[in-house]
N, C-alpha and C positions, 0 to 999 in steps of 0.2 A: 615655453613651459607653462602648463596649466594645472592647477591643483584641483582635486576632487572636492565635493561638498565637505567631506571630512577635513581636507586640507585647508579649505577656505575658513571653516569654523575655527579650527585650532591655530590658525595664524592671524586671526583677527585680534583686535585689542581687547583683552579680557581684563577684568579687575585684578585677578590674582597675578596675571602676567605683569601688569603695571606695578603692582606691589613688589613682586620679587625682583623685577628689573631695577626698581628704585633701590631696593635693599642691597642687591649685589653691586650695583654701580656705586652706591654710596660707600659701601665698605671698601671698594677698590680705590675710590678717589679721595674720600674723607673731606671733600671741600664742597661748599655751596657755590651758587652762581657768583657771589661776591667774595670768593676766596675765604669764607668763614669755615671753620671746622663743622662738619655735619653732626647734628645731634639726632640719633636714631630713636625716634619715638613712634614709628609706624609699624614695623613688622612684628611678628610674634617670636623673634629670637629670644630664647631664655637667657636669664642672667648667668654670668660665670660665677658659680658658687664654689668657693675654694675647697671645702671638704669633699664635695662631690667630684670635682675635677681632679683632686689629689688621689681619690680612690681609683678613678679610671686610668690615671697616668701610671699608678703603681701596678694596676691590673695588666695594663698593656706591656709594662716592663716584664712582668712574670711570663706573659704569653710569648714575647719575643725571645726570652731566655730559655724557652722550651721548644725544641725542634718539632715535637709532635703537635703541640698546641699552635705553634706558628704556622705549620703546614695546614692545619685545619682552618685557621683564620683566613689564609689567602689562597689556598691551593685545592680546595675541595668544593664541588657543587653540593649544596643542600637540596633535599627534595623540594618540589614546587610548593608543598604545604609549609615549608620552613624547617629550621633546625629542630630535629626530633628531640634532642636532649633538653633544649630550652622549652619546647612545647610541653614536655612531660613535667618539667619543673613548674611551669606556669599553671598547668592543670592542678598539680598538688597544692600550689599556693592558693588558688581561688577556691578550691574545695575546702581546704582547712580553714580559710577565713570566713567563707560564706555558705558552705554546705550545698553547693550547686549541683553536685553529682556529675561533674564533667568527666569526659574521657579525652584522650589526646585527639580523637577525631573531631572534637568540638572547638579546636583552636587552630588557626592558621596565621601565618606571618606574611606580611607584604613589605614592599620597599617604601615604607612610610604610609601614614594613614591617608594621605592624599590619593595614593594609588588604590588603597582599599575602597575609598568612596567612589572613585571612578568605576571600579569593577562592580561594586554593589549596586550603585544607582542604575547602571546599564543592564544589570541582570534582572532588575525588578521593574524598570520603566523603559519607555520607548515604544517602538512598533511591535505589535503582537499579531498573530494570525487573525483573520477575520476583519482586517482593516481597523483594528482597535489600537489606540495609542494611549498608554498609561503614563502618569506623571508621579514624581516624588512629592508627597504632601508635607509641607512644613507647617506645624501647628501655629507658628508665629514667625514673623520677621520684624526686626533684623535677625539675620543668621550669618553663618560663616561665609566670607567672601569666596573661599575656595570651592564651595558647592556650585556657584552660579553657572559656570561654563563647563561642568563635568558631563553634561548630557549629550548624547549623539543625535538627538532630535530637537526640534523647536518646541517651545512651550513646555519645557521639561519639568518645571516646578510650579506648584500651586501653594500659595501661602495665605495665611489669615492675619489681618491686622490685629495687633495685640490691644488689650485694654491697658491704660496707663494709670497707675495708682500713685498719687502724690503723697509721699511719706512725710515731707515737710516742705517748706517753701523752695528749697533747692535740692531735694532728693526725690527720685521717683523709682518705680519698678514696673517692668512689663509683666503681664500675666496672659496666659492663653485665654482667648475669648471662646469658651466652649459653646456659647450660644450660636456662634457663627462658624466655628470649625466643623466642617463636614467632610466625610469620606464618601467617595462615590465609586461606581464600578470602574472608573478610570484611574483610581488610585492604585499605584503599584506597591508603595511602601510609605510609611511615616518616618520622618527623620527629625531628631532634635540634637543639639549639642548641649552638654551639661558638665561644667559651666558653659554658658553661651559665649562664644566668640562672635561678636565684638563687645558685648555689653557687660560681661561679668555676671549676668543673671544666672541664678541656679533655680531650675524648675523645682517646685516643692515635691515632696514624696506623693502628696495627693494628686498633683498634676500628672506625675509619671504613672501612677496607678490608673488614673482615668484614661490616659493615652493607651496603656496596655490593654485595658478593657475594650476600648474602641477598636484597636488593632486586631485583637482576637475575634471580636464579633464580626469584623469585616474580612477576616482571613488574609490579612496583610501583615508583613513583619514591621516591628517597631525597631528602628535603628537608633541607637544612642551613641553619640560621639562623646567619648570620655577622654579625649586627648589631654585635657587639663584636670581631669576628675579623679574619682576614687577607683581603685585603691592607691594608685600612683599616677601622677606626682602629687595628688591630693591638694591641688590648688583650689580648695573649697573652704570658704570662711564662715559657713553656716551649716546647719544640720541637713544632711542628705544621705539617705541610705542607698547603697548600690543595689541594682536590680538586674536580674537575668532570668529568663526562662526560654523554652525551646522556640518561642515565637519572637524572641528578642535577639537582635544582633548588636552586641556591645563591641565598640571599637576603642582600643587603647593604644598608647604610643609611648616610646622611650624618649621622644624629642624633648618634652618639657621637663623630664627628669634630668636632662643634661646631655642628651646625645642627639641633637637635631641633625648633625651631619651623617649619622649612622643610618638614618632612614629606616626605622624599624616600626612597622605598624603591627598590631596584634588584634585579631578578630576572633570573638567568642560567639559561636552560633551553632545552629543545628548542623548535623553532619552533612546533610545535602548541600547546604550553603558553602561549607568549608571545601567540599569536594569540587563544587563549581568554581570557586575562587582559585583553587589549586590548578584546575585545568586552564583557566585564563592566565594564571601566572606562568605556566609552562609555555604557553604560546607567546606571551609578550616578553617574558624575562628569562625563560628557561628555569631560573631558580631565584629565590630571594637572597639578598646579601646576608653574609654570616656575621658581619662586624659587630653590630649591636647586640645580637643574641648571645654571642660568645663573651663579649665584654660584661654583659649584665647577668649571665647565667648564675654565677655564684651568689649574687645579690638576691635572685629569685629563690634559689634553693634554700638559702638561710633565712628568707623572709626579711632580710635587712632592707630590701627595696621599700617595704611598707614603713619600717621604723625610720628610715632616712627621710621619707616623704613627710611623715608626721612631725618629726623632731627637728628637721633642718630646713627642708624646702618650703613647707607650708608657712612656718613662722617667718622665714626670710621674706616671702612675698607679701604676707599680711602686714608686716612692718613697713615695707615700701609703699603698699597701697594706702595705709593710714597717713603716711607723710605726704604723699602726692595729693590725696583728697583734701587734707587740711590746708596745704599750701594753695591749691587751686581755688578753694573756697575764699581764702583771703584775697587772692589776686583778682577775683572776678566780682568783688563786692560792688553793688550798685547796678548790676546788669541782670536782665531777666533770664538767667541760665538755670539749668538743673543737671545734676549728675545722677546717672543710674546708680543705685545702691550697689556697691562693690561686694559681691558675694563669692567671687572666685575669679580664676584666670589671672591675667596680668595687664588688664586694660582699664582705662577710664573712658566711659562713654558720655560725652559732653553734648547736651542738648542746648542749642542757642536759640531760644524762642523768638520768633519773629525777626531774626537777624536779617538786615537788608542785603547781606552778602552771602552767596551760596557757599556750602561747605567745599565744593570743588575749587572755587576761587580762593578761599582761605588756604586750602592745601597748596595751591600754586604760590601764593604769597609767602607762606611759611617755608616752603621749599627754597625759594629764592633767598630767604634769610637764614638758611642753614638748619632748619628743623623739619624733619620728615615725620608726618602723621599720615593718617588715611582718611580720605573723605568718606563720610558715612553713607553716601548714596549707593555705594557698591554693595551694601549689606542687606538689600531688600529683594532677594530673588523671589519670584512668584507673585509679587504685588505689582502687576503690570497692566491692569485694565481698570476702566471706570474711575471711580473716586480714589482707588488705591494708587493708581498711576500718578495722579496729581497731588497726592497727600504731601503737604508742605513739609511735614516732619522729616521726610526723607532727605530734604535739602538742608536740614538744620543741625545735623549731628556729626560729630567727629570722634574717631577712635584714636586714643593716645596710649602708647605703651609706656609703662613705668619701670621696666626691667633693667634699664641702664644704671650706671653708677649714679648715686644720689646727687652728687654735684651737677652732673650733666642733666639729670631729670629736673632739678631746680632751675637751672639755666634755661632749659627748653620750655618749661611751664611759664616762666616769666615772659619769654618771647611770644609764646602762644597767647597769653593773657593780654599783652600789649597790642597784638594784632587784632584780637577780638574787640577790645575797647575801641580801636580805630574803626572797625567794621560797623559797630553800632552808631558811630557818629555820621555815617553816610546816609543819604536819603534817596 
């Protein structure tokens, strides 16, 4: 049995495959190599927030107690564009909040935002007629691990090394280096996550406006990954205005609101893009799943999804972020480390300057001690040539999730800090 080039590519060891394997296996076994309980500080699984889960549990009871609603939940195909009632509700919500002038033809649903990016990336990049190959342009890396292996062709991404602003001796922030960021005839689309997974960085409104201007000038779409962003789940701890226009493709998700298993991605785009994605959906999936859209529809219709995001979800994560940051600063005293300023999402991005041990080695050592993190080298797609390929910074960063129970996060951070102290003692 021999696989095609497609088969070989998608059965090779990808960063996102490794991450999800570790996450799934860890949740199944809950033990490390030395029979310790595993502390999950690697994946992007959202926290279990009681008021949110109570709402969905009660909503599910209401659905199962209604024969008609239950039949719709499990027994009816939605159109390839997604559940029409949910799409209409989402259209009304976004228009009333932001005045974008959307119609239902501007919104499509996918089986999770990962599926959305696979479709979008390969619609705009890859092989074109005339022997032209286009890529997805990332204004800066590090960027989301799940992008890295989504392309059907080689050299699918191009990225620009960011500038690093030191805010104090142990806090830094990445910025787009617009002096080096260039769009060429081989650029199919520009893509950014906001907040950025893995760093928690939030691109400023000025940076987004400048990217929009560049994208329009070069007649390529600007894709904004808002899986952690505004208007829901609103895991943004700084000022950031939402942005959309007909040249922008905004990707939202119900996962970080509390429905990761429902796999519901939401794409807001020009009608042509939504029609194309619906066509791909029909071929690959027949239809999108109804579970998430039906569970969340009343929240969208009432606009409670925004209120809950602002009053419950955002404060919950902001409190956890502050606790984790303060503790890690205490635990790493005396070391030449820096934390990216936590402006959103659910991650700490730890930079271990001049550490004699690579981040992958630290990942393996911590995994053996029952703590799962993610090695930062996975998050630099498109920086794979010249000085960018050998940039030491790529081997010095770790992504740590703080969405677990506070006691587990504290225990995990102490184990991480102990291992980092030991690493700096090596020569």
